[in-house]
N, CA, C and O atoms as CSV, one atom per row, in Angstrom:
chain,resi,resn,atom,element,x,y,z
A,1,MET,N,N,0.869,-1.058,0.269
A,1,MET,CA,C,-0.075,0.234,-0.165
A,1,MET,C,C,1.123,1.074,-0.061
A,1,MET,O,O,2.212,0.919,0.493
A,2,SER,N,N,0.588,2.025,-0.771
A,2,SER,CA,C,1.113,2.773,-1.009
A,2,SER,C,C,0.763,3.985,0.521
A,2,SER,O,O,-0.355,4.208,0.985
A,3,THR,N,N,2.150,4.610,1.040
A,3,THR,CA,C,1.816,6.215,1.513
A,3,THR,C,C,1.396,6.988,1.206
A,3,THR,O,O,0.411,7.409,1.813
A,4,ALA,N,N,2.070,7.892,-0.346
A,4,ALA,CA,C,1.995,8.860,-0.973
A,4,ALA,C,C,0.377,9.158,-1.282
A,4,ALA,O,O,-0.213,8.162,-1.703
A,5,THR,N,N,-0.328,10.202,-1.161
A,5,THR,CA,C,-1.893,10.101,-1.594
A,5,THR,C,C,-1.446,11.415,-2.628
A,5,THR,O,O,-0.995,12.513,-2.303
A,6,SER,N,N,-1.865,10.663,-4.508
A,6,SER,CA,C,-2.450,12.042,-5.486
A,6,SER,C,C,-3.580,12.270,-5.143
A,6,SER,O,O,-4.397,11.555,-4.563
A,7,THR,N,N,-3.659,13.704,-5.652
A,7,THR,CA,C,-4.921,14.875,-6.040
A,7,THR,C,C,-6.350,13.471,-6.303
A,7,THR,O,O,-7.404,13.760,-5.736
A,8,SER,N,N,-6.349,12.187,-7.041
A,8,SER,CA,C,-7.125,11.677,-7.348
A,8,SER,C,C,-7.162,10.291,-6.047
A,8,SER,O,O,-7.998,9.422,-5.800
A,9,GLU,N,N,-5.999,10.592,-5.525
A,9,GLU,CA,C,-6.892,9.470,-4.420
A,9,GLU,C,C,-7.804,10.250,-2.927
A,9,GLU,O,O,-8.760,9.766,-2.321
A,10,ARG,N,N,-7.052,11.653,-2.653
A,10,ARG,CA,C,-7.471,11.877,-1.842
A,10,ARG,C,C,-8.304,11.829,-1.172
A,10,ARG,O,O,-9.117,12.155,-2.037
A,11,GLN,N,N,-9.249,11.627,0.187
A,11,GLN,CA,C,-10.723,11.540,0.977
A,11,GLN,C,C,-10.526,13.115,2.078
A,11,GLN,O,O,-9.775,13.961,2.562
A,12,LEU,N,N,-11.808,12.617,1.933
A,12,LEU,CA,C,-12.208,12.804,3.360
A,12,LEU,C,C,-12.259,12.219,4.309
A,12,LEU,O,O,-12.224,10.991,4.380
A,13,ALA,N,N,-12.396,13.344,5.645
A,13,ALA,CA,C,-12.047,12.391,6.267
A,13,ALA,C,C,-13.603,12.651,6.600
A,13,ALA,O,O,-14.030,13.800,6.493
A,14,VAL,N,N,-14.663,11.354,7.099
A,14,VAL,CA,C,-16.080,12.080,7.712
A,14,VAL,C,C,-16.820,11.736,9.134
A,14,VAL,O,O,-17.032,10.603,9.566
A,15,LYS,N,N,-17.159,12.966,9.754
A,15,LYS,CA,C,-17.571,12.196,10.485
A,15,LYS,C,C,-19.961,12.461,11.280
A,15,LYS,O,O,-20.575,13.286,11.957
A,16,VAL,N,N,-20.059,12.061,11.057
A,16,VAL,CA,C,-21.683,11.955,11.320
A,16,VAL,C,C,-22.210,11.532,11.732
A,16,VAL,O,O,-22.593,10.375,11.560
A,17,LEU,N,N,-22.599,12.589,12.796
A,17,LEU,CA,C,-23.573,12.511,14.159
A,17,LEU,C,C,-23.921,13.246,14.576
A,17,LEU,O,O,-23.650,14.429,14.370
A,18,THR,N,N,-25.130,12.492,15.798
A,18,THR,CA,C,-26.373,12.558,16.342
A,18,THR,C,C,-26.228,12.906,17.820
A,18,THR,O,O,-25.167,12.902,18.445
A,19,PRO,N,N,-27.414,13.202,18.288
A,19,PRO,CA,C,-27.053,13.749,19.887
A,19,PRO,C,C,-26.768,12.224,20.527
A,19,PRO,O,O,-26.122,12.140,21.571
A,20,GLU,N,N,-27.400,10.728,19.692
A,20,GLU,CA,C,-26.866,9.982,20.705
A,20,GLU,C,C,-24.952,9.506,20.286
A,20,GLU,O,O,-24.075,9.035,21.010
A,21,GLY,N,N,-24.948,9.841,19.065
A,21,GLY,CA,C,-23.029,9.231,19.366
A,21,GLY,C,C,-22.819,9.765,17.904
A,21,GLY,O,O,-23.505,10.483,17.177
A,22,ALA,N,N,-21.315,8.989,17.715
A,22,ALA,CA,C,-20.794,9.626,16.082
A,22,ALA,C,C,-21.542,7.365,15.021
A,22,ALA,O,O,-21.179,6.193,15.127
A,23,VAL,N,N,-22.665,8.170,14.184
A,23,VAL,CA,C,-22.869,7.210,13.337
A,23,VAL,C,C,-22.191,6.575,12.122
A,23,VAL,O,O,-22.337,5.509,11.524
A,24,PHE,N,N,-21.525,7.463,12.010
A,24,PHE,CA,C,-19.713,6.885,11.275
A,24,PHE,C,C,-18.563,8.068,10.897
A,24,PHE,O,O,-18.589,9.259,10.587
A,25,GLU,N,N,-17.774,7.264,11.062
A,25,GLU,CA,C,-16.014,7.934,10.609
A,25,GLU,C,C,-15.346,6.925,10.365
A,25,GLU,O,O,-15.122,5.762,10.701
A,26,GLY,N,N,-14.957,8.159,9.299
A,26,GLY,CA,C,-14.103,6.878,8.780
A,26,GLY,C,C,-13.472,8.454,7.270
A,26,GLY,O,O,-13.699,9.664,7.287
A,27,ASN,N,N,-12.557,7.450,6.059
A,27,ASN,CA,C,-12.623,8.391,5.352
A,27,ASN,C,C,-13.365,7.967,4.324
A,27,ASN,O,O,-13.725,6.790,4.363
A,28,VAL,N,N,-13.889,9.045,2.835
A,28,VAL,CA,C,-14.504,8.698,1.821
A,28,VAL,C,C,-14.333,9.608,0.599
A,28,VAL,O,O,-14.142,10.820,0.494
A,29,ARG,N,N,-14.455,8.688,-0.222
A,29,ARG,CA,C,-14.451,9.606,-1.796
A,29,ARG,C,C,-14.737,10.464,-1.589
A,29,ARG,O,O,-14.036,11.436,-1.870
A,30,MET,N,N,-16.600,10.649,-0.639
A,30,MET,CA,C,-17.122,12.350,-1.864
A,30,MET,C,C,-18.450,11.877,-0.942
A,30,MET,O,O,-18.937,10.771,-0.711
A,31,VAL,N,N,-18.807,13.274,-0.519
A,31,VAL,CA,C,-19.927,12.814,0.392
A,31,VAL,C,C,-21.657,14.123,-0.193
A,31,VAL,O,O,-21.811,15.344,-0.168
A,32,ILE,N,N,-22.268,13.322,-0.489
A,32,ILE,CA,C,-23.525,14.029,-1.447
A,32,ILE,C,C,-24.644,13.662,-0.073
A,32,ILE,O,O,-24.876,12.668,0.616
A,33,ALA,N,N,-25.177,15.152,-0.151
A,33,ALA,CA,C,-26.161,15.445,0.894
A,33,ALA,C,C,-27.313,16.346,1.153
A,33,ALA,O,O,-26.959,17.514,1.317
A,34,PRO,N,N,-28.501,16.152,1.231
A,34,PRO,CA,C,-29.642,16.437,1.442
A,34,PRO,C,C,-29.187,18.142,1.884
A,34,PRO,O,O,-28.585,18.093,2.957
A,35,SER,N,N,-29.264,19.084,1.551
A,35,SER,CA,C,-29.018,20.345,1.749
A,35,SER,C,C,-30.605,21.258,1.420
A,35,SER,O,O,-31.473,20.586,0.863
A,36,VAL,N,N,-30.930,22.637,1.737
A,36,VAL,CA,C,-32.366,22.317,1.408
A,36,VAL,C,C,-32.239,23.236,0.749
A,36,VAL,O,O,-33.350,23.702,0.495
A,37,GLU,N,N,-30.847,24.212,-0.036
A,37,GLU,CA,C,-30.477,24.295,-1.376
A,37,GLU,C,C,-30.964,23.381,-2.745
A,37,GLU,O,O,-31.350,23.747,-3.855
A,38,GLY,N,N,-30.733,21.797,-2.046
A,38,GLY,CA,C,-31.016,20.893,-3.259
A,38,GLY,C,C,-29.608,20.093,-2.780
A,38,GLY,O,O,-28.716,20.687,-2.175
A,39,GLU,N,N,-29.538,18.772,-3.109
A,39,GLU,CA,C,-28.273,17.928,-3.012
A,39,GLU,C,C,-27.108,18.999,-3.434
A,39,GLU,O,O,-27.020,19.773,-4.388
A,40,ILE,N,N,-26.027,18.648,-2.036
A,40,ILE,CA,C,-24.751,18.384,-2.965
A,40,ILE,C,C,-24.001,17.620,-2.297
A,40,ILE,O,O,-24.240,17.022,-1.248
A,41,GLY,N,N,-22.515,17.667,-3.308
A,41,GLY,CA,C,-22.400,17.050,-3.318
A,41,GLY,C,C,-20.009,17.702,-2.874
A,41,GLY,O,O,-19.675,18.882,-2.973
A,42,ILE,N,N,-19.428,17.066,-2.648
A,42,ILE,CA,C,-18.142,17.234,-1.949
A,42,ILE,C,C,-17.072,16.121,-2.125
A,42,ILE,O,O,-17.002,14.902,-1.972
A,43,LEU,N,N,-16.212,17.222,-2.553
A,43,LEU,CA,C,-15.303,16.190,-3.035
A,43,LEU,C,C,-14.370,17.109,-2.056
A,43,LEU,O,O,-14.639,18.200,-1.553
A,44,PRO,N,N,-12.849,16.086,-1.917
A,44,PRO,CA,C,-11.093,16.126,-0.943
A,44,PRO,C,C,-10.953,17.557,-1.880
A,44,PRO,O,O,-11.403,17.798,-3.000
A,45,ARG,N,N,-10.081,18.462,-0.883
A,45,ARG,CA,C,-10.661,19.927,-0.999
A,45,ARG,C,C,-11.567,21.289,-1.548
A,45,ARG,O,O,-11.450,22.314,-2.220
A,46,HIS,N,N,-12.311,20.697,-0.942
A,46,HIS,CA,C,-13.483,22.059,-0.936
A,46,HIS,C,C,-13.323,23.014,-0.999
A,46,HIS,O,O,-12.118,23.249,-1.101
A,47,MET,N,N,-13.802,23.691,-0.999
A,47,MET,CA,C,-14.105,25.028,-0.378
A,47,MET,C,C,-15.208,24.904,0.572
A,47,MET,O,O,-16.365,24.564,0.321
A,48,PRO,N,N,-14.433,25.390,2.277
A,48,PRO,CA,C,-15.412,25.737,3.443
A,48,PRO,C,C,-16.229,26.659,3.252
A,48,PRO,O,O,-16.110,27.880,3.151
A,49,VAL,N,N,-17.800,25.366,3.178
A,49,VAL,CA,C,-19.110,25.548,3.502
A,49,VAL,C,C,-19.866,25.192,4.762
A,49,VAL,O,O,-19.432,24.317,5.511
A,50,VAL,N,N,-20.829,25.754,4.980
A,50,VAL,CA,C,-21.760,25.235,6.244
A,50,VAL,C,C,-23.005,24.781,4.902
A,50,VAL,O,O,-23.035,25.114,3.717
A,51,ALA,N,N,-23.604,24.213,5.428
A,51,ALA,CA,C,-24.760,24.171,4.426
A,51,ALA,C,C,-25.847,23.675,5.209
A,51,ALA,O,O,-25.437,22.685,5.816
A,52,LEU,N,N,-27.432,23.979,5.562
A,52,LEU,CA,C,-28.141,23.147,6.472
A,52,LEU,C,C,-28.538,22.136,6.083
A,52,LEU,O,O,-28.612,21.796,4.902
A,53,LEU,N,N,-28.786,21.641,6.841
A,53,LEU,CA,C,-29.174,19.441,5.575
A,53,LEU,C,C,-30.761,19.656,5.966
A,53,LEU,O,O,-31.055,20.200,7.030
A,54,ARG,N,N,-32.021,19.078,4.809
A,54,ARG,CA,C,-33.119,18.844,5.209
A,54,ARG,C,C,-32.868,17.379,5.182
A,54,ARG,O,O,-31.829,16.852,4.785
A,55,PRO,N,N,-34.678,16.338,5.975
A,55,PRO,CA,C,-34.974,15.307,5.600
A,55,PRO,C,C,-33.888,14.804,4.437
A,55,PRO,O,O,-33.827,15.605,3.504
A,56,GLY,N,N,-33.174,13.851,4.325
A,56,GLY,CA,C,-33.454,13.032,3.214
A,56,GLY,C,C,-32.196,11.502,3.277
A,56,GLY,O,O,-31.607,11.147,4.298
A,57,GLU,N,N,-32.047,10.718,1.637
A,57,GLU,CA,C,-30.625,10.587,2.186
A,57,GLU,C,C,-28.736,10.995,2.326
A,57,GLU,O,O,-28.547,11.355,1.164
A,58,THR,N,N,-28.151,11.053,2.622
A,58,THR,CA,C,-26.533,10.902,3.028
A,58,THR,C,C,-25.885,9.697,1.625
A,58,THR,O,O,-26.209,8.618,1.129
A,59,ARG,N,N,-25.238,10.331,1.530
A,59,ARG,CA,C,-24.863,9.421,0.001
A,59,ARG,C,C,-22.792,9.512,1.060
A,59,ARG,O,O,-22.098,10.528,1.018
A,60,LEU,N,N,-22.419,8.361,1.720
A,60,LEU,CA,C,-20.774,8.520,1.118
A,60,LEU,C,C,-20.017,7.487,1.164
A,60,LEU,O,O,-19.551,6.688,1.975
A,61,ARG,N,N,-20.027,7.909,-0.786
A,61,ARG,CA,C,-19.234,7.234,-1.596
A,61,ARG,C,C,-17.804,6.603,-1.348
A,61,ARG,O,O,-16.909,7.088,-2.041
A,62,ILE,N,N,-17.464,5.635,-0.499
A,62,ILE,CA,C,-16.202,5.040,-0.513
A,62,ILE,C,C,-15.494,4.664,-1.867
A,62,ILE,O,O,-14.332,4.810,-2.245
A,63,THR,N,N,-16.402,4.226,-2.351
A,63,THR,CA,C,-14.835,3.856,-3.649
A,63,THR,C,C,-16.307,4.242,-4.309
A,63,THR,O,O,-17.348,4.757,-3.901
A,64,ASP,N,N,-15.697,3.582,-5.833
A,64,ASP,CA,C,-16.893,3.177,-7.631
A,64,ASP,C,C,-17.795,2.144,-7.088
A,64,ASP,O,O,-17.352,1.031,-6.806
A,65,GLY,N,N,-18.914,2.421,-6.941
A,65,GLY,CA,C,-20.236,1.403,-6.468
A,65,GLY,C,C,-19.896,1.120,-5.185
A,65,GLY,O,O,-20.060,-0.036,-4.793
A,66,ASP,N,N,-19.418,2.013,-4.389
A,66,ASP,CA,C,-19.478,0.983,-2.340
A,66,ASP,C,C,-19.596,2.586,-2.392
A,66,ASP,O,O,-18.815,3.470,-2.744
A,67,ASP,N,N,-20.837,2.580,-1.919
A,67,ASP,CA,C,-21.511,3.601,-0.277
A,67,ASP,C,C,-21.862,3.270,0.629
A,67,ASP,O,O,-22.469,2.226,0.868
A,68,VAL,N,N,-21.685,3.739,1.026
A,68,VAL,CA,C,-22.554,4.262,3.125
A,68,VAL,C,C,-24.215,5.249,2.263
A,68,VAL,O,O,-24.222,6.082,1.357
A,69,VAL,N,N,-24.887,4.903,2.727
A,69,VAL,CA,C,-26.368,5.260,2.330
A,69,VAL,C,C,-27.030,5.458,3.584
A,69,VAL,O,O,-27.516,4.424,4.040
A,70,LEU,N,N,-27.233,6.799,4.474
A,70,LEU,CA,C,-28.242,7.229,5.554
A,70,LEU,C,C,-29.363,7.173,4.804
A,70,LEU,O,O,-29.454,7.154,3.576
A,71,ALA,N,N,-30.267,7.147,5.677
A,71,ALA,CA,C,-31.750,7.831,6.492
A,71,ALA,C,C,-31.152,8.681,7.080
A,71,ALA,O,O,-30.379,8.289,7.954
A,72,THR,N,N,-31.312,10.602,6.756
A,72,THR,CA,C,-30.818,11.654,7.769
A,72,THR,C,C,-31.729,12.265,7.892
A,72,THR,O,O,-32.326,12.597,6.868
A,73,THR,N,N,-32.041,12.521,8.692
A,73,THR,CA,C,-33.297,13.967,9.614
A,73,THR,C,C,-32.025,15.129,8.919
A,73,THR,O,O,-31.095,15.105,8.113
A,74,THR,N,N,-33.077,16.586,10.324
A,74,THR,CA,C,-32.595,17.778,9.276
A,74,THR,C,C,-31.207,18.344,10.603
A,74,THR,O,O,-31.450,18.129,11.790
A,75,GLY,N,N,-30.127,18.895,10.280
A,75,GLY,CA,C,-29.550,19.361,11.073
A,75,GLY,C,C,-28.821,20.599,10.201
A,75,GLY,O,O,-29.368,21.610,9.761
A,76,TYR,N,N,-26.768,20.016,10.042
A,76,TYR,CA,C,-26.121,20.580,9.214
A,76,TYR,C,C,-24.459,20.176,9.048
A,76,TYR,O,O,-23.750,19.694,9.932
A,77,MET,N,N,-23.983,20.583,7.382
A,77,MET,CA,C,-22.871,20.405,7.468
A,77,MET,C,C,-21.557,21.374,7.217
A,77,MET,O,O,-21.208,22.148,6.326
A,78,SER,N,N,-21.140,21.026,8.183
A,78,SER,CA,C,-19.654,21.376,7.615
A,78,SER,C,C,-18.292,20.957,6.920
A,78,SER,O,O,-17.543,20.012,7.167
A,79,VAL,N,N,-18.223,21.850,6.078
A,79,VAL,CA,C,-16.605,21.462,5.630
A,79,VAL,C,C,-15.762,22.498,5.165
A,79,VAL,O,O,-15.856,23.614,4.655
A,80,GLU,N,N,-14.581,21.393,5.678
A,80,GLU,CA,C,-12.997,22.595,5.621
A,80,GLU,C,C,-12.168,21.783,4.955
A,80,GLU,O,O,-11.899,20.680,5.430
A,81,PHE,N,N,-11.800,22.073,4.124
A,81,PHE,CA,C,-10.542,21.679,2.996
A,81,PHE,C,C,-10.781,19.595,2.787
A,81,PHE,O,O,-11.242,19.257,1.697
A,82,ASP,N,N,-10.508,18.613,3.655
A,82,ASP,CA,C,-11.490,17.515,3.792
A,82,ASP,C,C,-11.437,17.146,4.655
A,82,ASP,O,O,-10.715,16.220,5.021
A,83,THR,N,N,-12.138,17.711,5.225
A,83,THR,CA,C,-12.786,17.025,6.517
A,83,THR,C,C,-14.256,17.623,6.831
A,83,THR,O,O,-14.199,18.803,7.177
A,84,VAL,N,N,-15.113,17.264,6.803
A,84,VAL,CA,C,-16.570,16.723,6.627
A,84,VAL,C,C,-16.983,16.793,8.604
A,84,VAL,O,O,-16.403,16.187,9.505
A,85,VAL,N,N,-18.163,17.758,8.703
A,85,VAL,CA,C,-18.978,16.836,9.538
A,85,VAL,C,C,-20.232,17.330,9.892
A,85,VAL,O,O,-20.556,18.382,10.444
A,86,ILE,N,N,-20.892,16.364,9.469
A,86,ILE,CA,C,-22.563,16.301,10.090
A,86,ILE,C,C,-23.344,16.085,11.332
A,86,ILE,O,O,-23.666,15.245,12.172
A,87,LEU,N,N,-23.460,17.275,10.981
A,87,LEU,CA,C,-24.350,17.485,12.148
A,87,LEU,C,C,-25.752,17.199,12.468
A,87,LEU,O,O,-26.416,18.207,12.710
A,88,VAL,N,N,-26.818,15.264,12.576
A,88,VAL,CA,C,-28.117,15.655,12.728
A,88,VAL,C,C,-29.022,14.886,13.709
A,88,VAL,O,O,-28.495,14.167,14.558
A,89,GLN,N,N,-30.176,14.988,13.642
A,89,GLN,CA,C,-31.081,14.609,14.596
A,89,GLN,C,C,-30.669,12.990,14.799
A,89,GLN,O,O,-30.133,12.394,15.734
A,90,GLN,N,N,-31.130,12.593,13.593
A,90,GLN,CA,C,-31.120,10.878,13.575
A,90,GLN,C,C,-30.245,11.271,12.066
A,90,GLN,O,O,-29.960,12.184,11.292
A,91,ALA,N,N,-30.066,9.614,12.382
A,91,ALA,CA,C,-28.856,9.022,11.217
A,91,ALA,C,C,-29.308,7.723,11.116
A,91,ALA,O,O,-29.485,7.119,12.174
A,92,GLU,N,N,-29.562,7.092,9.946
A,92,GLU,CA,C,-29.804,5.079,10.118
A,92,GLU,C,C,-29.737,4.685,9.087
A,92,GLU,O,O,-30.770,4.719,8.419
A,93,PRO,N,N,-28.678,4.212,8.567
A,93,PRO,CA,C,-28.110,3.416,7.414
A,93,PRO,C,C,-28.642,2.359,7.029
A,93,PRO,O,O,-28.791,1.364,7.737
A,94,TYR,N,N,-29.071,2.500,5.563
A,94,TYR,CA,C,-30.036,2.088,4.731
A,94,TYR,C,C,-29.818,0.324,5.469
A,94,TYR,O,O,-30.374,-0.671,5.004
A,95,GLY,N,N,-29.154,0.326,6.330
A,95,GLY,CA,C,-29.013,-1.899,6.000
A,95,GLY,C,C,-29.812,-2.053,7.360
A,95,GLY,O,O,-30.104,-3.205,7.679
A,96,ASP,N,N,-30.130,-1.201,8.050
A,96,ASP,CA,C,-30.529,-1.264,9.199
A,96,ASP,C,C,-32.439,-0.539,9.400
A,96,ASP,O,O,-33.169,-0.474,10.389
A,97,ILE,N,N,-32.620,-0.166,8.106
A,97,ILE,CA,C,-33.529,0.072,7.977
A,97,ILE,C,C,-35.124,-1.171,7.676
A,97,ILE,O,O,-35.536,-1.662,6.625
A,98,ASP,N,N,-35.652,-1.307,9.143
A,98,ASP,CA,C,-36.584,-2.226,9.157
A,98,ASP,C,C,-38.013,-1.456,7.960
A,98,ASP,O,O,-38.472,-0.320,7.849
A,99,ARG,N,N,-38.217,-2.394,7.466
A,99,ARG,CA,C,-39.557,-2.279,6.683
A,99,ARG,C,C,-40.984,-1.716,7.215
A,99,ARG,O,O,-41.637,-0.673,7.239
A,100,ALA,N,N,-41.057,-3.244,7.679
A,100,ALA,CA,C,-41.726,-3.410,9.073
A,100,ALA,C,C,-42.595,-2.024,9.830
A,100,ALA,O,O,-43.651,-1.396,9.897
A,101,ARG,N,N,-40.673,-2.210,10.479
A,101,ARG,CA,C,-40.986,-0.390,11.374
A,101,ARG,C,C,-41.431,0.714,11.058
A,101,ARG,O,O,-41.888,1.483,11.903
A,102,ALA,N,N,-41.368,1.040,9.556
A,102,ALA,CA,C,-40.917,2.178,9.136
A,102,ALA,C,C,-42.521,2.939,8.966
A,102,ALA,O,O,-42.994,4.063,9.136
A,103,GLU,N,N,-43.184,1.083,8.362
A,103,GLU,CA,C,-44.367,0.957,7.717
A,103,GLU,C,C,-45.463,1.617,9.497
A,103,GLU,O,O,-46.342,2.338,9.969
A,104,ALA,N,N,-44.579,0.763,9.681
A,104,ALA,CA,C,-45.672,1.227,11.499
A,104,ALA,C,C,-45.524,1.942,11.824
A,104,ALA,O,O,-46.591,2.510,12.060
A,105,ALA,N,N,-44.173,2.860,12.261
A,105,ALA,CA,C,-44.328,4.497,12.673
A,105,ALA,C,C,-45.084,5.039,11.869
A,105,ALA,O,O,-46.124,5.547,12.289
A,106,LEU,N,N,-44.864,5.061,10.939
A,106,LEU,CA,C,-45.603,6.187,9.933
A,106,LEU,C,C,-46.974,5.843,10.233
A,106,LEU,O,O,-47.289,6.923,10.734
A,107,THR,N,N,-48.466,4.850,10.329
A,107,THR,CA,C,-49.215,4.480,10.532
A,107,THR,C,C,-49.777,5.009,11.677
A,107,THR,O,O,-50.979,5.272,11.633
A,108,ARG,N,N,-48.930,5.298,13.073
A,108,ARG,CA,C,-49.123,5.369,14.413
A,108,ARG,C,C,-48.950,7.113,14.011
A,108,ARG,O,O,-49.698,8.002,14.419
A,109,ALA,N,N,-48.079,7.238,13.353
A,109,ALA,CA,C,-47.623,9.106,13.528
A,109,ALA,C,C,-49.097,9.584,13.215
A,109,ALA,O,O,-49.817,10.001,14.122
A,110,ARG,N,N,-49.448,9.524,12.131
A,110,ARG,CA,C,-50.864,9.397,10.895
A,110,ARG,C,C,-51.778,9.088,11.536
A,110,ARG,O,O,-52.769,9.460,10.908
A,111,GLU,N,N,-52.270,8.299,13.049
A,111,GLU,CA,C,-53.172,7.728,13.747
A,111,GLU,C,C,-53.418,9.266,14.917
A,111,GLU,O,O,-54.487,9.652,15.390
A,112,ALA,N,N,-51.988,9.890,15.122
A,112,ALA,CA,C,-51.628,10.506,16.184
A,112,ALA,C,C,-52.226,12.361,15.626
A,112,ALA,O,O,-53.014,13.200,16.064
A,113,LEU,N,N,-51.396,12.255,14.599
A,113,LEU,CA,C,-52.551,13.431,14.211
A,113,LEU,C,C,-53.536,13.578,13.710
A,113,LEU,O,O,-54.219,14.525,13.320
A,114,ALA,N,N,-53.607,12.102,13.749
A,114,ALA,CA,C,-55.668,12.889,13.406
A,114,ALA,C,C,-56.084,12.727,14.409
A,114,ALA,O,O,-57.313,12.752,14.334
A,115,ALA,N,N,-55.759,12.566,15.351
A,115,ALA,CA,C,-56.362,12.926,16.886
A,115,ALA,C,C,-55.267,14.095,17.580
A,115,ALA,O,O,-55.279,14.589,18.708
A,116,ALA,N,N,-54.589,14.255,16.744
A,116,ALA,CA,C,-54.571,15.865,17.510
A,116,ALA,C,C,-55.444,16.757,17.920
A,116,ALA,O,O,-55.551,17.343,18.997
A,117,GLY,N,N,-56.180,16.808,16.752
A,117,GLY,CA,C,-57.081,18.392,17.335
A,117,GLY,C,C,-57.031,19.588,17.416
A,117,GLY,O,O,-57.721,20.170,16.578
A,118,ASP,N,N,-56.255,20.457,18.382
A,118,ASP,CA,C,-56.613,21.499,18.146
A,118,ASP,C,C,-54.825,21.894,19.259
A,118,ASP,O,O,-54.093,22.872,19.408
A,119,ASP,N,N,-54.852,20.911,19.608
A,119,ASP,CA,C,-53.172,20.729,20.016
A,119,ASP,C,C,-51.545,20.631,19.362
A,119,ASP,O,O,-50.743,19.731,19.112
A,120,GLU,N,N,-51.606,22.416,19.235
A,120,GLU,CA,C,-50.210,22.146,17.818
A,120,GLU,C,C,-48.937,21.515,18.259
A,120,GLU,O,O,-48.070,21.572,17.387
A,121,MET,N,N,-48.554,20.895,19.426
A,121,MET,CA,C,-47.866,20.874,20.003
A,121,MET,C,C,-47.635,18.622,19.190
A,121,MET,O,O,-47.055,18.035,18.276
A,122,VAL,N,N,-48.248,18.412,19.972
A,122,VAL,CA,C,-48.514,17.226,19.154
A,122,VAL,C,C,-49.218,17.078,17.919
A,122,VAL,O,O,-49.279,15.849,17.968
A,123,ALA,N,N,-49.793,17.361,16.858
A,123,ALA,CA,C,-49.311,17.580,15.761
A,123,ALA,C,C,-48.018,18.227,15.075
A,123,ALA,O,O,-47.322,17.982,14.090
A,124,ASP,N,N,-48.049,19.021,15.928
A,124,ASP,CA,C,-46.301,19.053,15.249
A,124,ASP,C,C,-45.591,18.385,15.667
A,124,ASP,O,O,-44.496,18.759,15.248
A,125,HIS,N,N,-45.410,17.086,16.628
A,125,HIS,CA,C,-44.937,16.479,16.878
A,125,HIS,C,C,-45.379,14.871,15.662
A,125,HIS,O,O,-44.558,14.400,14.875
A,126,ALA,N,N,-46.684,14.385,15.826
A,126,ALA,CA,C,-46.722,13.339,14.700
A,126,ALA,C,C,-46.611,14.188,13.354
A,126,ALA,O,O,-46.633,13.629,12.258
A,127,ARG,N,N,-46.488,15.602,13.502
A,127,ARG,CA,C,-45.942,15.668,11.157
A,127,ARG,C,C,-44.375,14.667,10.922
A,127,ARG,O,O,-44.007,13.770,10.162
A,128,ALA,N,N,-43.538,15.791,12.563
A,128,ALA,CA,C,-42.464,15.367,12.682
A,128,ALA,C,C,-41.858,13.598,12.063
A,128,ALA,O,O,-41.023,13.414,11.177
A,129,ALA,N,N,-42.493,12.672,12.751
A,129,ALA,CA,C,-42.657,11.742,12.825
A,129,ALA,C,C,-42.971,11.206,11.262
A,129,ALA,O,O,-42.220,10.743,10.403
A,130,ILE,N,N,-44.322,11.460,11.275
A,130,ILE,CA,C,-44.068,10.853,9.510
A,130,ILE,C,C,-43.361,11.454,9.042
A,130,ILE,O,O,-42.861,10.699,8.208
A,131,HIS,N,N,-42.521,13.137,8.895
A,131,HIS,CA,C,-41.809,13.443,7.787
A,131,HIS,C,C,-40.848,12.442,7.924
A,131,HIS,O,O,-40.419,11.953,6.879
A,132,ARG,N,N,-40.163,11.789,9.625
A,132,ARG,CA,C,-39.255,11.175,9.550
A,132,ARG,C,C,-39.338,8.810,8.957
A,132,ARG,O,O,-38.413,8.037,8.708
A,133,ALA,N,N,-40.973,8.568,8.989
A,133,ALA,CA,C,-40.880,7.032,8.542
A,133,ALA,C,C,-41.234,7.499,7.916
A,133,ALA,O,O,-42.381,7.100,8.123
A,134,GLU,N,N,-41.420,8.633,6.549
A,134,GLU,CA,C,-41.595,8.942,4.907
A,134,GLU,C,C,-40.352,8.906,4.716
A,134,GLU,O,O,-40.004,8.260,3.728
A,135,ASN,N,N,-39.450,9.444,5.406
A,135,ASN,CA,C,-37.700,9.408,4.431
A,135,ASN,C,C,-37.531,7.882,4.807
A,135,ASN,O,O,-37.692,7.022,3.940
A,136,ARG,N,N,-37.250,7.600,5.925
A,136,ARG,CA,C,-37.125,6.117,5.901
A,136,ARG,C,C,-37.842,5.154,4.780
A,136,ARG,O,O,-37.063,4.208,4.661
A,137,LEU,N,N,-38.647,5.006,4.148
A,137,LEU,CA,C,-39.000,4.651,3.529
A,137,LEU,C,C,-39.180,4.571,2.421
A,137,LEU,O,O,-39.608,3.617,1.771
A,138,LYS,N,N,-38.793,5.810,2.025
A,138,LYS,CA,C,-37.683,6.787,0.861
A,138,LYS,C,C,-36.908,5.763,0.103
A,138,LYS,O,O,-36.878,5.115,-0.944
A,139,VAL,N,N,-36.121,6.054,1.559
A,139,VAL,CA,C,-35.188,5.666,1.225
A,139,VAL,C,C,-34.049,3.832,1.212
A,139,VAL,O,O,-33.084,3.339,0.628
A,140,LEU,N,N,-35.042,3.501,2.263
A,140,LEU,CA,C,-35.858,1.606,1.326
A,140,LEU,C,C,-36.009,1.683,0.064
A,140,LEU,O,O,-35.440,0.830,-0.618
A,141,ASP,N,N,-36.706,2.582,-0.507
A,141,ASP,CA,C,-36.812,2.097,-1.947
A,141,ASP,C,C,-36.219,2.799,-3.258
A,141,ASP,O,O,-36.243,2.395,-4.421
A,142,ARG,N,N,-35.886,3.522,-2.926
A,142,ARG,CA,C,-34.656,4.737,-3.818
A,142,ARG,C,C,-33.563,2.730,-4.112
A,142,ARG,O,O,-33.603,2.015,-5.113
A,143,ASN,N,N,-32.888,2.526,-2.965
A,143,ASN,CA,C,-31.707,1.683,-2.777
A,143,ASN,C,C,-32.156,0.530,-2.695
A,143,ASN,O,O,-31.178,-0.209,-2.584
A,144,GLY,N,N,-33.432,-0.280,-2.680
A,144,GLY,CA,C,-33.867,-1.691,-2.403
A,144,GLY,C,C,-34.121,-1.879,-3.793
A,144,GLY,O,O,-34.540,-2.961,-4.203
């Protein structure tokens, strides 16, 4: 294994963090994340940027054809040269998403929204749960 790093071999040091801890730490060739402005792709030597993230699919390209796919919620991404830190409320690896559990969560959240009545706090919580469940199902459908 060569220790020299050419421009084409450069990698990004990436951390994906949630309040519960690190979901991913490692080197990748590219990060593709769902910013509020649209998908953003980050390659090594990227200019510094801070991006707000929306719920969606975050893809960490390890090698061509080998990606780590995460269903992520809101948060932000900080990029500085070859370092990327993604801070989100939740990040669930594609392989850990259970379709039946996500569908059950979606059903429960829809029922909670229907029962919320005038309670905006309950309704907001239910809407957030709906978005999380729908996001997990979209990631499954897109990659399965």
